[in-house]
Residue, then its C-alpha position, 0 to 999 in steps of 0.5 A: x298084198x294089202x298096202x293099207x289094211x284100214x281101207x283094204x287097198x291092195x298094192x294093185x290098187x295103189x299100182x293102178x292109181x299111179x299108172x293112171x296119174x297119181x303123182x303124190x300121196x295126197x292124189x293117193x289119199x284122195x283117190x283111194x283113202x291111203x293114209x287116211x286113218x292110222x297112217x302106217x301105210x304112208x311109207x309104203x304107198x310112197x314107195x309106189x310114186x315116181x322115184x320111189x323104190x317100187x316105181x318100176x313095178x307100176x309099169x307092169x304088163x296088162x292083158x286085156x285090163x288085167x295085171x299079167x301076174x295075178x296078186x296073191x290076194x286078189x278077191x277075183x281069184x278066190x272069194x273071202x269066206x267069212x269067219x264067224x267069231x263068238x265069245x267064250 
């Protein structure tokens, strides 16, 4: 799931940053760019910080550097296909 659409930051990236020690929204913004554009993602990103609604999700088991459960939008699983847009 994307947390920050403006910067294409996924839930997994936020989880990894928090697991690596990010403890505030400022830390996430400095490391990932979360909340730096429109700001719509700030409330969701804060939920992954210690004490937040999804703080327990950060401690998900990792196997050989990857999460046990792959994210549905993980680019490593299926490469995104380019979409050509044309004007009528």
